[in-house]
N, C-alpha and C positions, 0 to 999 in steps of 0.2 A: 768176520768172514770176508773173503775176497769177493769183490763184486762180480767176478767171472763165474761164480757158482749160482747166480740168480738169473733166471731166464726172464725174457720180456713177456708182457701179458699176451702179445700176439703168438709167441711160441707156445706158451702154456695153453692157450685156447686152441691152437692148431693141433696140439698133441692130446687134447682133452684131459688135462690134468685136473683132478677135482680141487675145489677151493681149499679144502683142508690140507692139501699137500703143497700148496704154493707158498713155500717159505724160502729161506736163504740158500737152501741146497737144491732148489727146483731144477736148475740146469743139469744136475747130475742124475736126477730122477728120469728125465726124458730118455736118455740113451739106455738106462736100465729097463724101463718099460718096453722100449722097442726090442731090446734083446730078449726080454722075457716073452713077449708076444711071438717073436720069430722062432724061439726054441720051445714053445708050448709049455712054458713055466717049469722046465726041468730044473730040479734043485741044484744039480752039479754044473749047470751052465751059468754064464753071466756072473761068475764069482767076483771077478775084478770090479765090474761096475757096481755090484752090490756092496762090496767092501768099501769102495770109494764113497758111495752114498752114505753108508752107515757111519763111516769115519767123520764125514762132514756133519751129520746129525749129532754125533757124540761131541765133537768139538764145539758146536753151537750150544749144546746143553751145558757144557763146562763153562763156556764164556758167560752164559746167562746166569749160572749159579754164582760165579765169582762177582758178577755185577750186583746180584741181589745181596750177597753177603757184605759188599762194600756199602750198599744203601742202608742195610740194617745197622752196620757199625756206625755210619754217619748219623743215623736217626738216634741211636743209643747215646752217642756223644753229645748230640744237641739236647737230649732230654736231661742230661746231667747238669 
């Protein structure tokens, strides 16, 4: 993930982001939450911000799964 998608601890604290959501895509969650609050959580609003955040989450998931499969392959190779 690009380091620009991670917000600083001060930004996260100022925007009251819960600890469970402070991950590598946290900088994208802040503008999404601001938009959601401003538009009273209307589902048709903030689509661009939501899509950007969900894409970041998916890309992070894919990266972690590839890393896990590499680790499993290496462990299986070492076991042989």
